[in-house]
C-alpha positions in Angstrom: -28.4 -72.6 30.8 -27.2 -70.3 33.5 -28.5 -66.8 34.3 -25.4 -65.1 32.8 -26.0 -66.9 29.4 -29.6 -65.8 29.3 -28.6 -62.2 29.8 -26.3 -62.3 26.8 -29.1 -63.6 24.6 -31.6 -60.8 25.5 -32.7 -58.2 23.0 -30.4 -55.6 24.7 -27.4 -57.3 23.1 -27.0 -54.8 20.2 -26.9 -51.9 22.7 -24.1 -53.7 24.6 -22.2 -54.2 21.3 -22.6 -50.6 20.2 -21.2 -49.2 23.4 -17.6 -49.9 22.7 -17.9 -48.4 19.2 -19.2 -45.2 20.7 -16.3 -45.1 23.1 -13.7 -45.5 20.3 -15.2 -42.7 18.1 -12.5 -40.0 17.5 -12.9 -36.8 19.5 -13.2 -33.5 17.8 -10.2 -31.3 18.2 -10.8 -27.8 19.6 -9.5 -25.3 17.1 -7.9 -22.0 18.2 -9.9 -18.9 17.3 -6.8 -17.5 15.6 -3.9 -18.9 13.5 -0.8 -20.1 15.3 1.2 -17.6 13.1 -0.5 -14.8 15.0 1.6 -15.7 18.1 4.6 -14.7 16.0 3.2 -11.9 13.9 1.5 -10.0 16.7 4.8 -9.2 18.6 6.4 -8.2 15.3 3.4 -5.9 14.5 3.7 -4.3 17.9 7.4 -3.7 17.3 6.7 -1.9 14.1 3.8 0.0 15.7 5.9 1.5 18.5 7.5 4.3 16.5 4.1 5.5 15.3 2.7 5.4 18.9 5.7 7.3 20.1 5.4 9.9 17.3 1.7 10.5 18.2 2.5 10.7 22.0 5.4 13.2 21.3 3.0 15.4 19.3 0.9 15.7 22.4 3.7 16.4 24.9 4.8 19.8 26.1 8.4 20.9 25.6 9.2 20.2 29.2 8.2 16.6 28.9 10.0 16.1 25.6 13.3 17.5 26.9 13.2 15.6 30.2 16.0 13.1 30.9 15.6 10.3 31.2 12.7 10.3 28.8 9.4 8.6 29.6 7.4 6.6 27.1 4.0 7.7 28.5 3.8 11.4 29.1 2.2 12.8 32.3 0.9 15.9 30.5 -1.0 16.3 27.3 -1.4 19.4 25.1 -2.6 20.1 21.6 -0.4 23.2 21.3 1.8 21.4 18.7 -1.2 21.0 16.4 -2.6 24.5 17.0 0.8 26.1 16.3 1.3 23.9 13.2 -2.0 25.1 11.6 -1.4 28.7 12.8 2.3 29.2 11.9 2.5 27.2 8.7 0.7 26.8 5.4 0.1 23.1 6.0 -3.4 23.1 4.5 -2.0 24.5 1.3 0.8 22.0 1.3 -1.7 19.2 1.9 -3.9 20.4 -1.0 -0.8 20.4 -3.3 0.1 16.9 -2.2 -3.5 15.7 -2.8 -3.4 17.1 -6.3 0.0 15.5 -7.0 -1.0 12.1 -5.6 -4.5 12.1 -7.3 -2.9 12.9 -10.6 -0.3 10.2 -10.1 -2.8 7.6 -9.2 -5.2 8.3 -12.1 -2.4 8.4 -14.7 -0.8 5.2 -13.2 -4.0 3.3 -13.3 -4.7 4.3 -17.0 -1.2 4.2 -18.5 0.3 1.3 -16.6 -2.7 -0.9 -17.1 -2.8 -0.2 -20.8 0.9 -0.8 -21.2 0.8 -3.9 -19.0 -2.1 -5.4 -21.0 -0.3 -4.7 -24.2 2.9 -6.6 -23.1 0.8 -9.4 -21.6 -1.6 -10.1 -24.5 -0.7 -8.3 -27.7 1.8 -9.8 -30.2 4.1 -7.3 -31.9 7.8 -7.2 -32.9 10.2 -6.3 -30.1 7.7 -7.0 -27.4 10.1 -8.9 -25.2 13.0 -6.5 -25.8 10.8 -3.5 -25.0 9.5 -5.0 -21.8 13.0 -5.9 -20.6 14.2 -2.4 -21.5 11.5 -0.8 -19.4 12.2 -3.2 -16.6 15.9 -2.4 -16.7 15.2 1.2 -15.9 14.3 0.1 -12.4 18.0 -0.7 -11.8 19.1 2.9 -12.7 19.5 5.0 -9.5 17.2 8.0 -9.6 20.0 10.3 -8.5 21.7 9.8 -11.9 18.7 11.1 -13.7 18.1 14.2 -11.7 20.4 16.6 -13.6 19.1 15.6 -17.2 15.6 15.6 -15.9 16.0 19.0 -14.4 17.4 20.4 -17.6 14.5 18.9 -19.6 12.0 20.3 -17.2 13.7 23.7 -17.3 13.4 23.8 -21.1 9.7 22.8 -20.8 9.2 25.6 -18.2 8.0 23.2 -15.5 10.5 24.1 -12.8 9.1 25.8 -9.8 5.6 24.7 -10.6 3.4 21.9 -9.4 3.8 20.2 -12.7 7.4 19.4 -11.8 6.1 17.1 -9.1 3.3 15.6 -11.2 5.0 14.6 -14.5 7.6 12.1 -13.1 4.7 10.2 -11.5 2.6 9.8 -14.7 3.8 6.2 -15.2 6.5 3.8 -13.8 8.3 0.7 -14.9 7.2 -1.1 -11.7 3.5 -0.3 -12.4 3.8 -1.7 -15.9 5.5 -4.9 -14.5 2.9 -5.3 -11.8 -0.1 -5.0 -14.2 1.5 -7.3 -16.8 2.1 -10.0 -14.2 -1.5 -9.8 -13.1 -2.9 -9.9 -16.6 -0.8 -13.0 -17.3 -2.6 -14.8 -14.4 -6.0 -14.2 -16.0 -7.3 -17.0 -18.3 -7.2 -15.9 -21.9 -10.5 -17.8 -22.6 -12.5 -15.0 -21.0 -11.2 -12.5 -23.5 -11.6 -14.9 -26.4 -15.3 -15.4 -25.4 -15.8 -11.6 -25.4 -14.2 -11.3 -28.9 -16.5 -14.1 -30.2 -19.5 -12.1 -28.9 -18.3 -9.1 -31.1 -16.3 -7.0 -28.6 -13.2 -5.2 -29.8 -9.9 -5.4 -28.0 -10.5 -2.2 -26.1 -14.1 -3.3 -25.2 -12.7 -6.5 -23.9 -10.1 -4.6 -21.9 -12.5 -2.2 -20.3 -15.5 -4.5 -19.8 -13.9 -7.8 -18.9 -10.3 -7.4 -17.9 -10.3 -4.2 -15.8 -13.2 -5.4 -13.5 -11.2 -8.5 -12.8 -8.1 -6.5 -12.2 -9.4 -4.4 -9.3 -7.1 -6.0 -6.7 -4.1 -5.2 -8.9 -5.3 -1.7 -9.5 -5.8 -1.2 -5.7 -2.3 -2.3 -5.1 -0.9 -0.1 -7.8 -2.8 2.8 -6.3 -1.4 2.2 -2.9 2.2 2.0 -4.1 1.7 5.1 -6.2 0.2 7.0 -3.3 3.0 6.1 -1.0 5.7 7.1 -3.5 4.1 10.4 -4.6 2.9 11.4 -1.1 6.3 10.9 0.5 8.5 12.1 -2.4 10.9 14.7 -1.1 14.2 14.6 -3.0 12.9 15.5 -6.5 10.6 18.3 -5.3 13.5 19.6 -3.2 15.5 20.0 -6.3 12.9 21.2 -8.8 10.6 23.4 -6.6 11.6 26.6 -4.9 8.3 28.5 -5.0 6.5 28.3 -1.7 3.1 28.2 -3.4 4.1 24.9 -5.0 5.4 23.2 -1.9 4.2 19.7 -1.2 3.6 18.4 2.3 7.0 16.8 2.8 8.8 19.7 1.2 6.9 22.2 3.2 7.6 20.4 6.5 11.3 20.2 5.7 11.6 23.9 4.9 9.5 24.8 7.9 11.7 22.8 10.2 14.9 24.3 8.7 13.7 27.8 9.2 13.8 27.6 13.0 15.1 25.5 15.8 13.6 22.0 16.0 10.3 22.1 17.8 9.7 18.4 18.4 6.0 18.6 19.3 5.2 20.7 16.3 7.4 18.5 14.0 5.7 15.3 15.3 2.3 16.9 14.8 3.2 17.5 11.2 4.4 14.0 10.7 1.1 12.7 12.2 -0.9 14.8 9.7 1.3 13.5 6.9 1.2 9.8 7.9 -2.4 9.3 9.0 -4.0 9.3 5.5 -1.6 6.7 4.3 -2.3 4.4 7.3 -6.1 4.7 6.9 -6.0 4.0 3.2 -3.8 0.9 3.7 -6.2 -0.4 6.3 -9.1 -0.1 3.9 -7.3 -1.7 0.9 -5.1 -4.3 2.6 -7.2 -7.3 1.4 -6.7 -6.3 -2.3 -3.0 -5.6 -1.6 -2.4 -9.1 -0.1 -4.4 -10.8 -2.9 -2.4 -9.1 -5.6 1.0 -9.8 -4.0 0.0 -13.5 -3.8 -1.0 -13.7 -7.5 1.4 -11.3 -9.2 4.2 -13.9 -9.5 2.1 -16.9 -10.6 3.1 -16.4 -14.3 6.1 -14.8 -15.8 
């Protein structure tokens, strides 16, 4: 027997056999710290962010910088005169308070009324349920401009014109809110409610103790949509409110701009004050918003 044959028969043979297996083991792929979709979504997000950045920078520019041609994206001088004159020459704090009252009333009424109506259409069995839901849903297709004159006449008879109630009442409930909550309640398993009824809970107790805690993402989304609509509403308050004490933020800024020549730094400062609360709220509740949009269309 030769020397080479003896080497192959030594106890080190298993190690020599295991070496090729170790070399053929699959290598772990290095994962990116972000999703590949971010490479597409980040430039799109920056594109949508540019108008807000420009609005904020314009609110800090003096008039000489704003009227300069060609305009520059980054100003060379910064001033807070637009904000100081906005709070000194206008009643923006009073307008802001009126808008907070209108938006808070709209959010609370939407969460209560739309959730109750949506749960009724999703779970309760009664004659005309499908027809009633389709009739409510069909009102979304009616242009709001067609309803302004009859709504104004009705509000005038109820003595709500030129008051803050004229801006609050149209936002007590909406067909979209009922549709959103119904779709979410349909995605919940009915066995949870049946278990609660077996334990002795009434229908309302099941709704408030079991269903509503599970519906927090949908409620957060409905609150965001209601806040956006009521906060930025301009056309209807412009028609129904002429009293300066009842001006909302958007209506006050519109009348303040029309009363003098356009002061762009002051106007952009007002827009920043009107937009900043909405951006902050969306950043806080964006997870609930995305979760509801993903699950609202699961069942119909």
